[in-house]
C-alpha positions in Angstrom: 79.3 89.3 145.8 81.5 86.4 146.9 79.3 84.4 149.2 82.0 81.7 149.8 84.2 84.4 151.3 81.4 85.6 153.6 80.9 82.0 154.7 84.6 81.5 155.3 84.7 84.7 157.3 82.1 83.2 159.7 84.0 79.9 159.9 87.4 81.5 160.8 87.3 81.0 164.5 84.3 78.9 165.6 85.2 79.4 169.3 85.4 83.2 169.2 82.4 84.9 170.8 79.9 85.9 168.2 77.9 89.0 168.1 74.3 88.4 167.1 73.6 90.0 163.8 70.0 91.0 163.0 69.9 89.2 159.7 70.4 85.5 159.2 70.9 83.4 156.1 70.5 79.6 156.2 71.8 77.9 153.0 71.4 74.2 152.2 74.9 72.8 151.7 74.0 71.4 148.3 73.3 74.9 146.8 75.9 76.0 144.3 76.7 79.5 145.6 78.4 80.5 142.4 75.0 80.3 140.6 73.1 82.3 143.3 72.4 85.9 142.3 69.3 87.0 144.3 70.5 86.4 147.8 70.8 89.7 149.8 73.8 89.0 152.1 75.8 91.8 153.6 78.1 92.3 156.6 75.1 92.5 158.9 74.1 89.0 157.8 75.2 85.9 159.7 75.4 82.9 157.4 74.8 79.2 158.4 75.2 76.2 156.2 72.6 73.6 156.7 73.9 70.1 156.9 72.3 68.0 154.1 72.4 64.9 156.3 70.3 66.5 159.1 66.8 68.0 159.4 67.2 71.6 158.3 64.2 73.0 160.2 65.6 71.6 163.4 69.0 73.1 162.7 67.4 76.5 162.2 65.4 76.1 165.4 68.6 75.3 167.3 70.3 78.6 166.0 67.2 80.7 166.7 66.9 79.3 170.2 69.6 81.7 171.4 68.4 84.7 169.4 66.0 87.6 169.8 65.0 90.6 167.6 66.0 88.9 164.4 64.9 91.2 161.5 65.3 88.9 158.6 65.8 85.3 157.7 66.8 84.0 154.3 66.2 80.3 153.6 68.1 79.2 150.6 66.9 75.6 149.9 68.0 73.0 147.4 65.5 72.9 144.6 64.3 69.3 144.5 61.7 69.5 141.8 58.7 69.0 144.2 55.9 71.5 143.9 55.8 74.4 146.4 58.5 72.7 148.6 61.7 74.1 150.1 64.4 71.4 150.7 66.5 72.3 153.8 68.8 69.4 154.7 66.7 66.3 155.1 63.5 68.3 155.6 61.0 69.6 153.1 59.0 72.6 154.1 55.7 72.8 152.3 52.0 73.0 152.9 51.9 69.3 153.8 54.7 69.4 156.4 53.7 72.6 158.2 51.8 70.7 160.9 54.7 68.4 161.5 57.0 71.4 162.0 54.5 73.5 163.9 56.4 73.3 167.2 59.7 74.4 165.5 58.1 77.2 163.5 56.3 78.5 166.5 59.7 78.7 168.4 61.0 80.8 165.5 58.4 83.4 166.3 60.0 84.1 169.7 63.3 84.9 168.1 61.9 87.3 165.5 61.3 91.0 165.8 57.8 92.4 165.4 58.5 93.5 161.8 60.5 90.5 160.7 60.7 89.1 157.1 61.4 85.6 156.0 62.4 85.1 152.4 62.5 81.7 150.7 64.7 80.8 147.8 64.6 77.6 145.8 60.9 76.7 145.5 59.4 75.4 142.3 55.7 76.5 141.9 53.5 74.4 139.7 50.2 75.1 141.4 49.8 78.8 142.5 46.9 78.2 144.9 48.9 75.6 146.9 51.9 77.9 147.2 49.9 80.9 148.2 48.2 78.9 150.9 51.6 77.7 152.1 52.9 81.3 152.3 49.8 82.4 154.1 50.0 79.6 156.7 53.8 80.1 157.2 53.2 83.9 157.8 50.5 83.1 160.4 52.7 80.6 162.3 55.8 82.8 162.4 54.2 86.2 162.5 56.5 87.4 159.8 56.1 88.8 156.4 57.0 86.1 153.9 58.6 86.6 150.5 59.7 83.9 148.0 61.8 83.9 144.9 60.5 80.9 143.0 60.8 79.0 139.8 57.6 78.5 137.9 56.2 76.9 134.8 52.7 78.4 135.3 52.1 80.7 132.4 48.9 82.0 134.0 50.8 83.0 137.1 53.5 84.7 134.9 50.8 86.7 133.1 49.5 88.2 136.4 52.9 89.4 137.6 54.6 92.5 136.3 58.4 92.2 135.7 58.1 88.4 135.3 61.4 86.7 134.6 61.2 83.2 133.0 63.6 81.8 135.6 62.3 83.3 138.9 59.5 85.3 140.4 59.0 87.1 143.6 55.9 86.5 145.7 55.0 87.9 149.1 52.5 87.4 151.9 51.8 89.3 155.1 50.4 87.7 158.2 46.8 88.6 159.1 46.7 90.5 162.4 
């Protein structure tokens, strides 16, 4: 799929009225889209590039402020080498920054449908327990199922997952209701 063409399609007329699509993808502007293969973007996905010179969580919150019934959000971050962290613009979303972004993330919940999914791309996982805790807390705050395609060097983690690929791994968490 040509992601650059999809992004260009969304940029063609910024003043034209936009219909709200049920699926959103937020991509850090530093991500090389030619190397991205796992992103699930289609014609029912609205794509936003995150400005690398601004707080990415705030940019996402601004977009979601005018939305409702969003079914899925894909967050494609810039892999910065930090454990269990998603780089989105100037912000890093991880277990240690969840509290700082609690207000923003809580606002996301109002835009999401009851059966929404958030998928993270671009996380490095060195310590499995920290990352699972992060996914669990993010699911609780947003009320969404959370999935993540991650890079990992943890051989124990790899042994416990079927269909493990040395470059990426899918993890998932559902909110406790």
